[in-house]
N, C-alpha and C positions, 0 to 999 in steps of 0.2 A: 335696593339700597346698596352703598359700595362695600366693597370687602375688602381688606386687606389682607397680603400675602404674611407669613412670618416665620421666621427663620429663628433654630432652636440650638446654639451650638455645645460640643459635650466631645466627649470621648468615643461614640457614635452617633450622632445624630444628626439628621437636617430636617426641616419640617417647613413643609411650604403651602397652603392652600389658596383654592382660588371660590367663590362663591358662584352659583349657579343664575344668578342673575346678574353678578359681573361679568361677563366675558366680553361685553362692548367696553369695557372699562379697562379689562387685559390689553387689550387688542391695542387700545390708544397709551403709546408709551406715554404721553403728557400726563396723565392720570394715573400713572403706577406709583404704589404707594412703596415707602422705604419698609423693610424686612425687620421686625426685633431681634436683636440679640440678648440671651442668655445663656449662661454655665448649666449645663446637664449633666444628672452622673448615673443615666443610664447607661448600661454596659453592653454589647452587641456580641453575641456568639458571634466563633465562623461557621458559616455551609459545610453540611456533615459534607464526607466522602460521596459518589455519585458513584451508582452500580457499572457494572460492567457495561460497558459499548456506551457507557452516555459522557456527555459532553454539553458543557455550559456555555453558552453564548450571550453574551453581557458586556456592558461599556464601562461599568464603574470600575474603580480602583478598591478594591479589598483594604487596603491595608490605611485609607485614610475616610473611612465610613464615621464623620465625626458632629453630622449636621443631620436633624431631624425638620421637615415643614407641614407648616398650621396655616391655618387663615382666620381672619376674623373681622368681624365688622355686623352689622347686622342682627339677622336674628338665627342662630343655629335650627335645625341643622342645616349645616353647610354639606352639599355633595358636588365632590369635586375630581378629575380625574388626573393621573401618573402613566406617562407611555413612553415606551421605545420601539424604532421602528427597526426593523432589520429590514437591509438591503441582501440584493445581491452577493454584495462582497462578505459578507459574512453569512449565507446560507448557501454558499458555491459549493463548498469543499462537503457539504452533508446531504451530497444526493443520494436518494435511497434511503435516506433515515426519515425519523418521524419529529414531529415536537408530540413532548408526553408530556411536559411539565411545567410550570410557572415559581419560581423563587425570586421571592418579594425580602424585605427587610422592613421592620415597622417597630414603632415603638410602643407597647400599652403602659407606658410608666410616666408618659409628660402630659397628665390633664383629661386622659382619656384612658379608661381600664379595658373598653371592651370595645372593639373593633366589626364592625359589618362594612362587607365591601362586597362589589361583584367586579369579575374579572370579563374583557372585552378579548376575542381575538377578529380582528382585522385582516384583511387580505389585501393587495396592492391596489394601491391610490396613485397617488402625486406623492413628489416629496416632502409637501406641509402636510397634506391630508390622506385618512387613510379612505380603504376601499371598502367595499361591502363587509358586512359581518361574518366571520365564518365560526365564531364558537362563541356563546356567551353562562356564564355560569353564577349564578345571583346568590345571595343568601351564605357568603364565606363569613363567618365567624374567628375571630382573633383574641385574645385575652391572654398573651405572653410575650413580651417585648424579645426580638431576635429575626432571624431567618424562620421562612416557612415554606415549604413546598406544598403547591395546589396540584394536587394531580389531576388532569382533563379527562373530561368525563371521554371524549374520546381522542387517540390520536391524530396532528395534520398533518400530513406527507407533506415535508418538504418540495418535494419535485411538482406540486399541482401551483404551487403560488411562488411570484419573482420575486414579494417583498409580504412581511408579516410585521402588523404593527400588535404590541401588547400593552392592554390598558389595564388599568384597576380604579375604578370607582371608590371613592370613599366615602362612609359615610361619618362625619365628623360631628360630634353633640355636642361638643362644648366649644366655646369661644376660644376660649386659649389652649386647645390642645393641639400638640404636633404629633404628627404618627409616622409618614414614611421616610425612610432615611436614604439621603444623597452621600457621594463621596465627596472631597474639598475640591474636585476637578483638576483639568479643565472639561467643559463638556465635548465630548463628541459631537460637531453640530449638525446637526439634521435627524439625530440618532438619538441620543443617550437621555435626552429631558422634555420631552415636551409634556404639555400641560392642556386641559380643558376643563372649563367651568362650565359648561353649559352642555353635558350628557354628552359629548362629543360632534356638538355642531359648528365646533370652532377650537384653532389649537395653535398653541402659540411654545416658544421654546422658554426653559426655566431662566433661560441665561437673559431673557430680555425684561427680566424686574431687579430690583433693585439697584444701592449706588452704592459700591459698585456693584456691578451687577451677577445675579449669582449663577456664575458658570460652575454649575455643577452635573455630576450622573445619576438619576435614580440608581438605586441599589438595587435591583431586580435584573432578573435575564431570566432565556429559556434556557429547558434544559432539552436534549434532543437524543433521541436514543438510535443507532445501527445495530444491525445481527453482527452475531458472534459471523468475521469474514474467514472462508476456508483457506487451508495451506496452498501458498503456491503451487502449480501441478511441476512437478520435478524436470529435469533434463539428465537423460540415462549418457555417461560415458560411457565407454568399452569397446570392444571387438566386433567389426561385424560377421567375420568368417572365424573360425575355428575350425576344428577336430576331437575327433568323439573322444571319449575317455579324458580329456585334457580338463584343467578347470580355468578359465577364465575372469577376471576382476570387473565387477561393473559400480560405478559410482555415480550419487546423487547428491548434491545439495538440498536440505532441507529448508526452505524458509517459510515461514511463518509471520502475514503482515502484522500481526499485532503481537508476534514477538511470543507465542505458546510455544509451548515443549511439543512433543510431534511423536508420532507414531510410522511405521512406515511397513507395508504389505509388500511382498514381494510373490509373481507367477512367473514361474521358467517357462510354462507354455509347454511342458513334457510331465504334466499329471506331479509335481512336486509347486507346494506353496510355503511360504516361512511363517504365516497368520503375522498376526502386529507386533512387533519386536519393537521394542524402546522402555521407555522416554531420551527423544535427542533434543538438543537445546536448539531453535533456530538461529540458522546459519551454519549449523554441523554439515561438516561433509561425513556419508554412511556409504563405505563401499564393500559390498561380498562378491566371494566369488561360487561358480556354479560349474557343474560340468554334464553335458548330455551325451546320452551311450549310444545314442544313433544318430545317422545321417538323417539333414531335412533343414527345414526352413524353421527356428521361433521367435517368434514375438514374445518379447521380455514386456510384461508389465508392473508397474509400481505407480503404486497410490499414498499419500500422507491425510492423518488424521489426527487434527489438536485435540489436545486434553477434556475437551468439553464437546466433543464427539464431531465436528464440522469436517470433512473429509474434502481433498481436492479432485479432481477429474483424476482420471490415469495417466499417464506418462507410456510411451511405447516405444521399445528399442529392437530392431530383427538384427539377427544373428544365422549366416548359414553354418550348418555345421557341415564339414566333406569330407570324406576319407579318401578320394584318390587322389592320387600324383599330378601333373598337369603332361601334359605328351610334349615327347623333347626328340629333335632329329638335328645333330650335326650337318650341316648341309656344307662348310665349308672349313678346310682342304677336305677329298675324297680321295681317291687311289689314283695317282701319278706325278709325275715330275713338275716341280714348279720353279720359274727363276723371278724372285720379284715379285713374287704376287700373281703371278701369269703362268698358268698352265699351258706346259708346252705338249707333252703327250701321255698316255694313260700309260698307267701302269700297273702292276701288281701289288704294289705297295707304295706309300708315300715319302716322297722323296722331295725337300725344300734347300732350294737355295737363296740365301737372303731373309727379307721379312717376306709374311704372310699374313692374310687377314682369319682369322676364325670366326665363324659365323655360325647361330643357331636357330634352330626356328619350335619356340616354345606358345604353347598356349593349351586353356584351362578355359573349360565353360562352365561353370557353375560358379566358385570364388572367383575368378579371373588372375592372371599373374600379378606376382611381387617382384618377382627381378631373376638373374640369369646371374651366377656367378661362373667365372672363369679361371683356372688351373692348368700350368704344368710342374710336371712330377712330385703333385699333390703341394706344390705350394700355391696357393694364394696370388691369382695376379689384379683380376678386375669385378667390381660389382655393377651391371649393367642393370636402369630399372625400366629402358623406356623401347621401344622397337623402332631399327631388328637391332638385337642380340648381338654384340660381334665387339671382336678385339682385335688389334693391331699388334704379331708379336714379332719384334722389329730387333730383338737383342743376338747378338751375335755367340750362336754355341755349335756344338758340334756331336755327330752320332745320333744315338737314337733315344728318344723323349717320350713323356704320354701327356695327350693333353686330358682332359676330365674337363667337364661346362658339365656345370647342378642347378635344376631349373625347381623355382620356388614359388605356389600359388599362394592368395590372398590368406589361405586354410591353414599355412604353414605345412604344409604336404611336399616333398621335393621326392626327385627321379635325378638321376645321373645318368651323363653317356660319357663311353671314355675310346680311346683311340690311338694307336702309335704309330708315330712316325720316324722319319729321319731329317735331321735340317745340317743342315753345311752354309755358315758365315750368318 
């Protein structure tokens, strides 16, 4: 016997239903029956807040849940299914998460006060037909209007399935009852409005019925849950070289992907640690200073922990503590007489006529060279950062002067060398 799909409009309702024996009728557009419309006084509450690390995947508009769907014709009880299809477009952001719950909005105030149902979750099939059954839960009972959360007997890993269909089979015991809610549309084509009247043997979209079409989405969704994500591994910024007894500052930016407050733990690799310090806001920059008493290579380690206990991996930064200064030698000029930068003859003192190039050799085998500075009579003349270290002294001066060369390594150690000479012109 043919069944009729009915819609009941109200503040939160939409009801549409089909009969087991009527699947052939539903598939045939010419034989579809119009919906009956009536006002409803049922009020639908909002879905409660989700727990931490939970998100809902659904298609309905929560602000327009004004319809409920029911079926009529023939002899009840009627068994029919409403379903949504979740594709990779919806599931891809939740790699590593699990489907743990299903939510659905239904009415127990519109012709049927107690509702029994069956939950069926299918795997990937075709765009118009689900795949094999992943999970089935029977004997679901409802006696209150509103959103209901169905805890799954076992979680379903999102990664294991390209698509997921979520279907609920309703047992409608009254011919004029209206049970599941929909929004007021428009339907998300191929995803938000699937129905079956024959236990899942064939499927149609709700928008294929009605004149005008019932272009709505079922008020149902998937609740997926992920783990507490650890903080990002910080990056330590600070010097790579230093001297014993000098305090150096190191900074990290603490970031948690979920915005949690964070604690940090520093290990200075000399037997001293900070324990957990904080809390700090996600995105905050944290700077600490430390001094080492002995020479050596030290690996600084820092890790973060959020307020829920999830820890990042260690971040590392190497600093070399060095006390020895560079080796430095002034290689030009040497004792002798120079004319326009050319040594003419050896002599017991250095006498320069015209310009002269002052050159130095500086090396450091531990931290490396930073720079070499040149002075005349303690007046700074040039900072040289690359080898060869030299400066062309072309000033017109007379009589006796002092050359000083200072070499600095990357740890901040320095050494100086001086010589006196005579210069004319």
